[in-house]
VOPAGU-2260 file (C-alpha; in pm, 1 decimal, decimal comma):
REM VOPAGU-2260
SITE   aa  ch    i         X         Y         Z
SITE  MET   A    0    -715,7   -3803,3     -92,2
SITE  SER   A    1    -877,6   -3503,5    -257,5
SITE  LYS   A    2   -1017,6   -3243,4     -18,1
SITE  ASN   A    3   -1247,6   -2945,9     -52,3
SITE  VAL   A    4   -1036,2   -2649,1      60,8
SITE  ILE   A    5   -1144,5   -2288,5     114,5
SITE  ILE   A    6    -872,2   -2025,4     127,5
SITE  ILE   A    7    -964,1   -1700,7     302,2
SITE  GLY   A    8    -751,0   -1436,0     134,1
SITE  GLY   A    9    -644,0   -1383,1    -225,8
SITE  GLY   A   10    -308,7   -1211,7    -176,7
SITE  ILE   A   11      24,8   -1366,8    -270,0
SITE  ILE   A   12       3,8   -1620,5      15,5
SITE  GLY   A   13    -349,2   -1728,9     -69,9
SITE  LEU   A   14    -280,8   -1760,0    -443,1
SITE  CYS   A   15      39,0   -1959,5    -392,0
SITE  SER   A   16    -140,0   -2188,6    -146,8
SITE  ALA   A   17    -410,7   -2243,8    -407,3
SITE  TYR   A   18    -149,7   -2313,9    -675,0
SITE  TYR   A   19      19,0   -2596,1    -485,1
SITE  LEU   A   20    -303,7   -2736,6    -339,9
SITE  GLN   A   21    -464,9   -2771,7    -683,4
SITE  LYS   A   22    -148,2   -2944,1    -805,4
SITE  GLU   A   23    -219,7   -3207,1    -537,4
SITE  GLY   A   24    -568,7   -3261,1    -675,5
SITE  HIS   A   25    -768,2   -3069,2    -414,0
SITE  LYS   A   26   -1078,4   -2866,6    -498,6
SITE  ILE   A   27   -1002,7   -2501,6    -418,9
SITE  THR   A   28   -1217,3   -2198,6    -345,0
SITE  ILE   A   29   -1064,5   -1857,0    -274,1
SITE  ILE   A   30   -1273,3   -1597,5     -93,9
SITE  ASP   A   31   -1160,3   -1237,3     -52,0
SITE  GLN   A   32   -1327,5    -918,7      66,4
SITE  SER   A   33   -1154,8    -710,8    -203,8
SITE  ASN   A   34   -1155,7    -698,9    -581,7
SITE  LEU   A   35    -813,3    -869,6    -586,2
SITE  ASP   A   36    -632,8    -577,8    -746,7
SITE  SER   A   37    -492,3    -382,1    -451,9
SITE  GLY   A   38    -325,6    -419,4    -114,5
SITE  ALA   A   39      16,3    -529,6       7,9
SITE  SER   A   40      56,5    -795,6    -262,9
SITE  TYR   A   41      34,7    -523,8    -528,7
SITE  VAL   A   42     216,8    -227,2    -373,1
SITE  ASN   A   43     523,0    -402,1    -226,5
SITE  ALA   A   44     880,9    -354,4    -345,0
SITE  GLY   A   45     882,3    -686,2    -532,0
SITE  TYR   A   46    1189,6    -821,7    -352,6
SITE  LEU   A   47    1276,2   -1187,0    -314,4
SITE  SER   A   48    1534,6   -1119,7     -48,9
SITE  PRO   A   49    1738,0   -1381,1     138,2
SITE  SER   A   50    1944,7   -1078,8     246,9
SITE  HIS   A   51    1668,1    -977,2     488,2
SITE  ILE   A   52    1787,4   -1230,9     745,8
SITE  ILE   A   53    1734,8    -990,7    1037,0
SITE  PRO   A   54    1373,6   -1007,9    1163,4
SITE  LEU   A   55    1188,1    -682,6    1225,6
SITE  SER   A   56    1213,1    -752,1    1600,3
SITE  ALA   A   57    1587,8    -684,3    1618,6
SITE  PRO   A   58    1787,6    -534,2    1909,3
SITE  GLY   A   59    1715,9    -163,8    1951,2
SITE  VAL   A   60    1409,4    -152,3    1725,5
SITE  MET   A   61    1156,2     -99,5    2006,2
SITE  LYS   A   62    1371,8     176,7    2151,8
SITE  LYS   A   63    1374,1     348,2    1812,9
SITE  GLY   A   64     999,6     292,8    1780,6
SITE  LEU   A   65     933,6     468,2    2110,8
SITE  LYS   A   66    1167,1     751,0    2008,7
SITE  TRP   A   67     984,4     791,4    1676,9
SITE  MET   A   68     633,8     748,3    1819,8
SITE  PHE   A   69     551,5    1117,4    1795,9
SITE  ASN   A   70     716,9    1171,3    1457,5
SITE  PRO   A   71     466,4    1078,1    1184,2
SITE  SER   A   72     736,7    1092,8     914,2
SITE  SER   A   73     971,8     845,1    1086,5
SITE  PRO   A   74    1060,3     510,7     918,5
SITE  LEU   A   75     879,7     319,3    1196,5
SITE  TYR   A   76     571,9     491,2    1336,5
SITE  ILE   A   77     361,5     337,7    1611,9
SITE  LYS   A   78      50,0     548,2    1653,7
SITE  PRO   A   79      -9,2     604,2    2027,1
SITE  ARG   A   80    -342,3     457,1    2128,5
SITE  LEU   A   81    -500,5     263,3    2413,2
SITE  ASP   A   82    -558,7     -76,2    2256,8
SITE  MET   A   83    -511,9    -403,3    2444,4
SITE  ASP   A   84    -416,1    -600,9    2133,3
SITE  LEU   A   85    -148,3    -342,5    2049,2
SITE  LEU   A   86     -13,7    -345,6    2404,9
SITE  LYS   A   87       9,3    -727,8    2408,9
SITE  TRP   A   88     179,4    -725,5    2069,2
SITE  ALA   A   89     423,9    -451,2    2174,7
SITE  TRP   A   90     515,4    -643,9    2490,4
SITE  ALA   A   91     583,1    -961,3    2290,3
SITE  PHE   A   92     766,9    -764,3    2020,5
SITE  ASN   A   93     996,1    -606,7    2278,2
SITE  LYS   A   94    1073,8    -949,0    2428,8
SITE  SER   A   95    1185,2   -1067,0    2083,5
SITE  CYS   A   96    1422,0    -773,9    2025,7
SITE  ASN   A   97    1740,5    -953,3    2129,3
SITE  THR   A   98    2054,4   -1097,0    1972,3
SITE  ALA   A   99    1968,2   -1457,8    2053,1
SITE  HIS   A  100    1640,8   -1427,6    1861,6
SITE  VAL   A  101    1820,9   -1280,9    1559,6
SITE  GLN   A  102    2077,0   -1562,7    1554,3
SITE  LYS   A  103    1802,2   -1823,7    1581,3
SITE  SER   A  104    1579,9   -1663,2    1317,5
SITE  ALA   A  105    1839,8   -1576,8    1050,7
SITE  PRO   A  106    1887,1   -1930,6     911,1
SITE  VAL   A  107    1510,3   -1985,8     920,0
SITE  ILE   A  108    1453,8   -1672,8     710,3
SITE  ARG   A  109    1738,4   -1770,1     476,2
SITE  ASP   A  110    1592,9   -2114,3     412,3
SITE  ILE   A  111    1235,9   -2008,5     339,0
SITE  THR   A  112    1340,6   -1716,4     115,0
SITE  LEU   A  113    1587,9   -1925,6     -86,5
SITE  LEU   A  114    1321,0   -2191,2    -134,5
SITE  SER   A  115    1078,1   -1922,0    -247,0
SITE  GLN   A  116    1321,5   -1790,5    -507,8
SITE  GLN   A  117    1357,5   -2135,8    -657,9
SITE  LEU   A  118     982,2   -2191,9    -656,2
SITE  TYR   A  119     911,3   -1857,3    -827,9
SITE  GLU   A  120    1148,7   -1959,9   -1104,2
SITE  ASP   A  121     993,7   -2306,4   -1126,0
SITE  ILE   A  122     643,2   -2159,7   -1159,9
SITE  LYS   A  123     754,0   -1911,2   -1427,0
SITE  THR   A  124     914,7   -2189,2   -1627,6
SITE  SER   A  125     651,9   -2460,4   -1587,9
SITE  GLU   A  126     353,0   -2230,1   -1647,0
SITE  SER   A  127     525,4   -2005,1   -1906,2
SITE  PHE   A  128     460,8   -1690,4   -1703,5
SITE  THR   A  129     608,1   -1374,9   -1854,9
SITE  ALA   A  130     614,7   -1162,4   -1537,4
SITE  GLN   A  131     941,2    -977,2   -1475,3
SITE  TYR   A  132    1191,9   -1171,4   -1266,3
SITE  ASP   A  133    1546,0   -1031,8   -1248,3
SITE  LYS   A  134    1857,3   -1140,5   -1058,8
SITE  LYS   A  135    2049,7    -817,3   -1014,5
SITE  GLY   A  136    2100,4    -823,1    -639,4
SITE  LEU   A  137    2027,2    -549,4    -384,8
SITE  LEU   A  138    2230,7    -247,7    -273,5
SITE  MET   A  139    2205,9    -129,9      87,7
SITE  LEU   A  140    2302,9     234,4      25,1
SITE  CYS   A  141    2442,8     426,6     321,6
SITE  GLN   A  142    2511,6     795,1     377,4
SITE  THR   A  143    2664,5     764,7     726,7
SITE  GLN   A  144    2948,7     553,1     858,0
SITE  LYS   A  145    2731,3     429,8    1144,4
SITE  LEU   A  146    2474,0     274,3     911,1
SITE  LEU   A  147    2742,0     143,8     675,8
SITE  ASP   A  148    2911,8     -36,1     965,1
SITE  GLU   A  149    2577,9    -189,3    1067,1
SITE  GLU   A  150    2498,5    -303,3     713,1
SITE  LEU   A  151    2844,7    -456,3     668,7
SITE  LYS   A  152    2797,4    -656,1     989,4
SITE  ILE   A  153    2476,3    -796,4     844,2
SITE  ALA   A  154    2655,3    -868,5     515,2
SITE  GLU   A  155    2923,1   -1061,3     704,2
SITE  MET   A  156    2655,3   -1255,8     888,4
SITE  ALA   A  157    2488,1   -1331,9     554,7
SITE  LYS   A  158    2818,7   -1454,5     409,4
SITE  ASN   A  159    2859,1   -1686,6     706,6
SITE  LEU   A  160    2514,7   -1826,6     619,2
SITE  GLY   A  161    2631,0   -1896,4     265,2
SITE  LEU   A  162    2474,6   -1592,6      94,9
SITE  ASP   A  163    2653,7   -1387,3    -170,6
SITE  ALA   A  164    2721,4   -1052,4      -2,2
SITE  ARG   A  165    3008,2    -800,0      -7,1
SITE  GLU   A  166    3104,5    -440,2      60,0
SITE  VAL   A  167    3109,5    -195,7    -229,0
SITE  SER   A  168    3279,5     145,2    -242,3
SITE  PRO   A  169    3139,5     462,7    -404,0
SITE  GLU   A  170    3349,7     374,9    -709,8
SITE  ASP   A  171    3199,4      26,4    -718,1
SITE  ILE   A  172    2850,4     175,1    -691,1
SITE  LYS   A  173    2925,3     396,2    -991,9
SITE  THR   A  174    3039,4      91,1   -1186,6
SITE  LEU   A  175    2725,2    -101,4   -1092,3
SITE  GLU   A  176    2492,2     193,8   -1160,5
SITE  PRO   A  177    2667,8     408,3   -1424,6
SITE  ASN   A  178    2356,7     589,4   -1548,2
SITE  ILE   A  179    2252,3     772,8   -1232,6
SITE  GLU   A  180    2421,4     980,9    -963,4
SITE  ILE   A  181    2397,6     816,5    -621,2
SITE  ASN   A  182    2471,4    1000,8    -299,2
SITE  ALA   A  183    2620,8     731,7     -73,2
SITE  ILE   A  184    2951,9     672,5     104,1
SITE  GLY   A  185    2929,8     299,7      39,7
SITE  ALA   A  186    2699,6       1,1      46,4
SITE  ALA   A  187    2655,7    -365,1     115,6
SITE  TYR   A  188    2575,4    -553,2    -203,7
SITE  PHE   A  189    2367,6    -868,8    -180,7
SITE  LYS   A  190    2404,6   -1046,9    -515,0
SITE  CYS   A  191    2179,2   -1322,0    -376,5
SITE  ASP   A  192    1863,6   -1109,5    -405,4
SITE  HIS   A  193    1612,1   -1108,0    -691,3
SITE  HIS   A  194    1325,4    -874,5    -781,0
SITE  SER   A  195     999,0    -868,9    -975,3
SITE  THR   A  196     697,9    -660,3   -1073,5
SITE  PRO   A  197     426,8    -780,3    -830,7
SITE  HIS   A  198     108,0    -706,5   -1024,3
SITE  GLU   A  199     237,2    -898,0   -1326,5
SITE  PHE   A  200     289,3   -1218,9   -1129,5
SITE  MET   A  201     -39,1   -1175,8    -942,4
SITE  THR   A  202    -234,4   -1128,6   -1266,9
SITE  GLU   A  203     -81,5   -1433,1   -1433,0
SITE  MET   A  204    -134,4   -1645,8   -1122,3
SITE  LYS   A  205    -502,6   -1547,2   -1097,1
SITE  ASP   A  206    -554,3   -1623,7   -1465,9
SITE  TYR   A  207    -384,2   -1960,2   -1428,4
SITE  LEU   A  208    -588,5   -2058,4   -1121,9
SITE  LYS   A  209    -915,7   -1964,8   -1291,7
SITE  ALA   A  210    -814,2   -2167,9   -1596,8
SITE  VAL   A  211    -755,1   -2482,9   -1387,9
SITE  GLY   A  212   -1089,4   -2457,7   -1211,0
SITE  VAL   A  213   -1022,5   -2269,0    -888,2
SITE  THR   A  214   -1339,3   -2087,4    -773,1
SITE  PHE   A  215   -1312,3   -1719,9    -673,9
SITE  PHE   A  216   -1560,9   -1530,7    -456,5
SITE  ILE   A  217   -1445,5   -1168,4    -460,5
SITE  ASN   A  218   -1583,1    -863,6    -278,1
SITE  GLU   A  219   -1714,9   -1111,6     -23,7
SITE  LYS   A  220   -1624,0   -1088,0     343,8
SITE  VAL   A  221   -1621,0   -1374,4     592,7
SITE  GLU   A  222   -1827,5   -1234,8     878,2
SITE  ASP   A  223   -1849,0   -1534,5    1108,6
SITE  ILE   A  224   -1707,2   -1884,0    1160,4
SITE  THR   A  225   -1897,1   -2175,8    1311,6
SITE  VAL   A  226   -1686,0   -2418,0    1514,3
SITE  LYS   A  227   -1794,1   -2748,3    1668,3
SITE  ASN   A  228   -1566,5   -2996,1    1846,0
SITE  ARG   A  229   -1257,9   -2806,6    1723,6
SITE  LEU   A  230   -1373,1   -2826,5    1362,0
SITE  ILE   A  231   -1486,3   -2538,7    1144,0
SITE  THR   A  232   -1827,7   -2642,6    1014,5
SITE  ALA   A  233   -1924,7   -2323,5     830,4
SITE  LEU   A  234   -1794,0   -1992,4     699,0
SITE  ILE   A  235   -2065,5   -1728,2     692,7
SITE  THR   A  236   -2040,5   -1433,0     454,5
SITE  GLN   A  237   -2288,5   -1155,8     378,8
SITE  LYS   A  238   -2393,2   -1359,3      72,0
SITE  GLN   A  239   -2379,7   -1728,2     162,7
SITE  THR   A  240   -2276,7   -2005,7     401,0
SITE  LEU   A  241   -1982,3   -2219,7     291,6
SITE  ASN   A  242   -1831,5   -2538,6     425,9
SITE  ALA   A  243   -1520,2   -2737,5     342,7
SITE  ASP   A  244   -1292,3   -3015,9     463,1
SITE  GLU   A  245   -1006,9   -2773,1     524,5
SITE  ILE   A  246    -978,6   -2396,8     570,8
SITE  VAL   A  247    -666,4   -2188,7     502,6
SITE  LEU   A  248    -648,8   -1853,6     682,5
SITE  ALA   A  249    -438,7   -1628,8     461,5
SITE  ALA   A  250    -622,0   -1301,3     515,3
SITE  GLY   A  251    -315,6   -1091,5     596,3
SITE  SER   A  252    -376,6    -826,2     861,6
SITE  TRP   A  253    -740,5    -937,0     893,6
SITE  SER   A  254    -633,0   -1287,2    1000,0
SITE  THR   A  255    -611,1   -1187,4    1365,8
SITE  ILE   A  256    -975,7   -1071,1    1361,0
SITE  LEU   A  257   -1095,4   -1399,2    1212,4
SITE  SER   A  258    -872,7   -1612,7    1436,5
SITE  LYS   A  259   -1051,1   -1474,6    1742,4
SITE  LYS   A  260   -1372,4   -1634,4    1619,2
SITE  ILE   A  261   -1221,4   -1979,2    1684,5
SITE  GLY   A  262   -1069,0   -1878,1    2018,1
SITE  LEU   A  263    -715,9   -1829,3    1882,7
SITE  LYS   A  264    -548,2   -1502,4    1975,4
SITE  LEU   A  265    -295,3   -1448,9    1697,5
SITE  LEU   A  266     -72,1   -1161,8    1804,9
SITE  MET   A  267     -43,7    -945,0    1496,8
SITE  GLN   A  268     -56,2    -580,8    1396,0
SITE  ALA   A  269    -120,0    -420,7    1058,6
SITE  GLY   A  270     194,9    -245,8     937,4
SITE  LYS   A  271     108,0       3,0     665,9
SITE  GLY   A  272     356,3      59,9     385,2
SITE  TYR   A  273     345,2     303,9      93,2
SITE  ARG   A  274     460,2     310,2    -267,3
SITE  ILE   A  275     518,8     582,3    -524,5
SITE  ASN   A  276     560,2     485,5    -889,9
SITE  THR   A  277     739,5     697,2   -1149,5
SITE  GLU   A  278     768,1     643,8   -1524,1
SITE  GLN   A  279    1059,2     888,5   -1539,0
SITE  LYS   A  280    1370,3     741,4   -1702,3
SITE  THR   A  281    1565,5     714,0   -1378,7
SITE  GLY   A  282    1859,4     505,7   -1501,2
SITE  ILE   A  283    1824,0     278,9   -1195,4
SITE  THR   A  284    1885,3     -87,7   -1281,2
SITE  ILE   A  285    1960,5    -243,3    -939,5
SITE  PRO   A  286    1714,9    -245,2    -645,6
SITE  ALA   A  287    1830,9     -57,6    -337,9
SITE  ILE   A  288    1744,0       5,2      23,6
SITE  LEU   A  289    1809,5     362,6     135,2
SITE  SER   A  290    1943,4     261,4     473,5
SITE  GLU   A  291    1899,7     574,7     681,8
SITE  ALA   A  292    1551,5     639,9     541,0
SITE  LYS   A  293    1444,2     271,8     543,0
SITE  ALA   A  294    1298,8     319,5     195,3
SITE  ALA   A  295    1315,3      75,1     -96,2
SITE  VAL   A  296    1378,4     134,5    -465,7
SITE  THR   A  297    1291,4    -115,9    -738,7
SITE  PRO   A  298    1332,8     -89,0   -1116,1
SITE  MET   A  299    1013,9    -261,9   -1232,5
SITE  ASN   A  300     880,2    -336,3   -1579,1
SITE  GLY   A  301     822,9       8,5   -1731,9
SITE  PHE   A  302     855,1     213,5   -1412,4
SITE  THR   A  303    1055,5     262,1   -1093,7
SITE  ARG   A  304     894,2     206,4    -755,0
SITE  PHE   A  305     988,3     385,1    -431,7
SITE  ALA   A  306     837,7     218,0    -127,5
SITE  GLY   A  307     870,5     188,9     244,9
SITE  THR   A  308     784,9     293,0     598,9
SITE  MET   A  309     617,8      84,8     867,9
SITE  GLU   A  310     312,5     247,4    1022,0
SITE  ILE   A  311     148,2      57,4    1308,5
SITE  ALA   A  312    -182,1     241,6    1325,1
SITE  GLY   A  313    -456,8     -18,9    1305,6
SITE  ILE   A  314    -643,3    -147,8    1002,1
SITE  ASN   A  315    -713,1     140,7     766,7
SITE  HIS   A  316    -615,0     246,5     415,4
SITE  THR   A  317    -578,4     618,5     479,9
SITE  VAL   A  318    -283,5     753,4     283,5
SITE  ASN   A  319     -71,9     968,7     514,0
SITE  LYS   A  320      76,8    1238,6     289,1
SITE  ILE   A  321     350,0    1311,9     544,7
SITE  ARG   A  322     483,7     959,8     507,0
SITE  VAL   A  323     455,1     970,1     128,7
SITE  GLU   A  324     654,6    1293,3     129,2
SITE  ALA   A  325     920,2    1130,3     349,1
SITE  ILE   A  326     972,4     859,8      85,4
SITE  ALA   A  327     990,1    1120,5    -193,1
SITE  LYS   A  328    1247,4    1327,6      -3,8
SITE  ALA   A  329    1455,2    1017,0      63,9
SITE  ALA   A  330    1456,3     935,4    -307,8
SITE  ASN   A  331    1595,3    1280,0    -385,8
SITE  ARG   A  332    1856,1    1262,2    -106,3
SITE  TYR   A  333    2009,5     942,3    -243,1
SITE  TYR   A  334    1937,9    1008,1    -613,3
SITE  PRO   A  335    1978,6    1389,0    -656,2
SITE  SER   A  336    1855,4    1382,9   -1017,1
SITE  ILE   A  337    1520,9    1232,8    -917,7
SITE  GLN   A  338    1240,5    1467,9    -821,5
SITE  LEU   A  339     910,3    1287,4    -782,1
SITE  THR   A  340     621,5    1497,5    -910,3
SITE  LYS   A  341     312,7    1610,2    -724,0
SITE  ASN   A  342      99,7    1387,8    -945,7
SITE  GLU   A  343     317,5    1084,0    -869,1
SITE  LYS   A  344     292,5    1151,5    -496,7
SITE  ASP   A  345     -83,5    1211,6    -519,7
SITE  ASN   A  346    -116,3     868,1    -681,0
SITE  ALA   A  347      68,9     693,8    -398,3
SITE  ALA   A  348     -94,9     379,1    -262,7
SITE  CYS   A  349     -65,3     181,1      57,8
SITE  GLY   A  350     -92,3    -177,3     174,2
SITE  LEU   A  351    -122,5    -347,2     512,9
SITE  ARG   A  352     143,7    -600,1     609,0
SITE  PRO   A  353      58,2    -843,2     891,6
SITE  VAL   A  354     335,7    -816,8    1152,4
SITE  SER   A  355     392,0   -1088,4    1411,4
SITE  PRO   A  356     580,6    -999,6    1732,4
SITE  ASP   A  357     894,7   -1197,8    1642,8
SITE  GLY   A  358     916,5   -1118,4    1272,0
SITE  LEU   A  359     839,5   -1475,6    1164,6
SITE  PRO   A  360     515,3   -1579,6     995,7
SITE  TYR   A  361     252,1   -1813,3    1133,9
SITE  ILE   A  362     244,5   -2124,3     914,6
SITE  GLY   A  363      67,4   -2438,6    1030,6
SITE  LYS   A  364    -218,7   -2570,3    1241,6
SITE  SER   A  365    -323,5   -2459,9    1589,2
SITE  VAL   A  366    -446,5   -2695,8    1857,9
SITE  LYS   A  367    -756,9   -2474,2    1868,3
SITE  CYS   A  368    -889,8   -2609,3    1539,7
SITE  LYS   A  369    -816,6   -2933,0    1355,2
SITE  ASN   A  370    -917,6   -2829,8    1002,3
SITE  LEU   A  371    -771,0   -2478,5     997,6
SITE  THR   A  372    -423,5   -2407,9     857,7
SITE  ILE   A  373    -281,7   -2060,4     915,2
SITE  ALA   A  374     -62,3   -1867,9     672,2
SITE  ALA   A  375     -20,6   -1511,1     795,6
SITE  GLY   A  376     209,5   -1268,8     975,8
SITE  HIS   A  377     484,5   -1236,1     712,6
SITE  ALA   A  378     535,9    -859,9     771,5
SITE  MET   A  379     751,0    -710,7     490,7
SITE  MET   A  380     852,9   -1057,7     372,2
SITE  GLY   A  381     525,2   -1182,5     227,1
SITE  TRP   A  382     650,4   -1148,3    -129,8
SITE  SER   A  383     987,1   -1304,3     -44,1
SITE  MET   A  384     822,2   -1600,6     129,8
SITE  GLY   A  385     503,7   -1635,8     -76,4
SITE  THR   A  386     571,5   -1940,6    -291,1
SITE  ALA   A  387     742,4   -2137,4     -13,4
SITE  THR   A  388     453,8   -2065,5     222,6
SITE  GLY   A  389     209,3   -2189,9     -38,8
SITE  LEU   A  390     406,7   -2511,1     -81,1
SITE  LEU   A  391     420,8   -2567,8     296,0
SITE  ILE   A  392      44,8   -2514,3     328,3
SITE  SER   A  393     -14,7   -2770,9      54,8
SITE  GLU   A  394     218,4   -3020,9     220,4
SITE  ILE   A  395      45,6   -2979,7     556,7
SITE  ILE   A  396    -303,9   -3031,7     414,3
SITE  SER   A  397    -190,2   -3317,6     188,4
SITE  ASN   A  398     -21,1   -3490,9     485,7
SITE  LYS   A  399     319,4   -3477,8     320,6
SITE  LYS   A  400     656,7   -3424,0     485,8
SITE  PRO   A  401     713,2   -3043,9     493,0
SITE  SER   A  402     999,9   -2907,6     284,1
SITE  LEU   A  403    1111,4   -2701,4     587,0
SITE  LYS   A  404    1090,2   -2747,6     962,5
SITE  LEU   A  405     765,4   -2588,0    1080,3
SITE  GLY   A  406     857,8   -2534,4    1446,0
SITE  PRO   A  407     968,9   -2169,6    1409,8
SITE  PHE   A  408     637,2   -2085,9    1239,1
SITE  ASN   A  409     406,1   -2258,9    1491,3
SITE  PRO   A  410      87,9   -2046,4    1534,4
SITE  ASP   A  411      71,0   -2156,8    1900,2
SITE  ARG   A  412     426,1   -2049,7    1985,3
SITE  LYS   A  413     476,4   -1850,9    2304,0
SITE  PHE   A  414     626,5   -1503,5    2318,7
């Protein structure tokens, strides 16, 4: 049965949800407070990474976070502040930082990211999208034996989960990347990973959705939600009042603010990440993570992107030049021939990634509201999980059997 569905949020999750919902014959409206040309869906590293099987809430991460709290250039920076939502999130995050959680989460992350890869390819083929999509793997470059040992343990774990991963020596790295000097003592190489140029896919997806009749309300913010008998009866913006049979909450870091209006306390924090683009001929052909610096490198269509850091500092789009400089210095440490220019650093951009306490997204319905489906909290994995999340949202609303088990993503799960 066709339903009238409003999706709050026009990032990768919202667009993919719209794509699969309209395929099922539903009438779709997307509403977003931005112009749909910026944010995390546009400034991310473009990875589709089954290799990232370790959730952000891994053993030792909170300890490192506390250690780095007063270092604004650290890979993970939690801005000290008295905020009850932050304290509740930090408590739940710390509880999730254990080996048992990692072992339980790894196959869940593998399954949703592998499904997403296949769905990206399916969309490109069926809709004749021309956006870049390459299958060159991912190098986890290491400069210290300690980090190399850690990355090789993860690679072994990935192999045990059926993923294509192996150790590579400095000589192997030179063979894989012959056109640039790389300063690393070794790496883990995940052949299973793919990469893309985000804005290309986003542009083609928006054009496609408009062509098939999806309605877009941009630069329009949902300011209030009316709920009666556990049903959303109205969405109120600064311009109009909207109603629908079903609502999808895919508003990224803003989802926690809106969820409170229906009495649901989604534990989530905005994790700011940065990107620097360069059109220099770098010679880089394979994406890489600079392990010690926790920075990402992606050869995109016509440019190379350096991205990274996780800054838990509330919802804001202030570009912290100290953190931008940390990414630029990391690029030079691992690729000595690369010197990012002042202009490139001045043009750095940021995006807010919605981080749940256990590193897994919220996908599904809450008992708080019968006609609300949540799709948020993907942290750094929104791009890697985007298409699969969209498919799952469509299956939930269309009353179809989900392609994956939804239990790990339950919005009402306890921490």
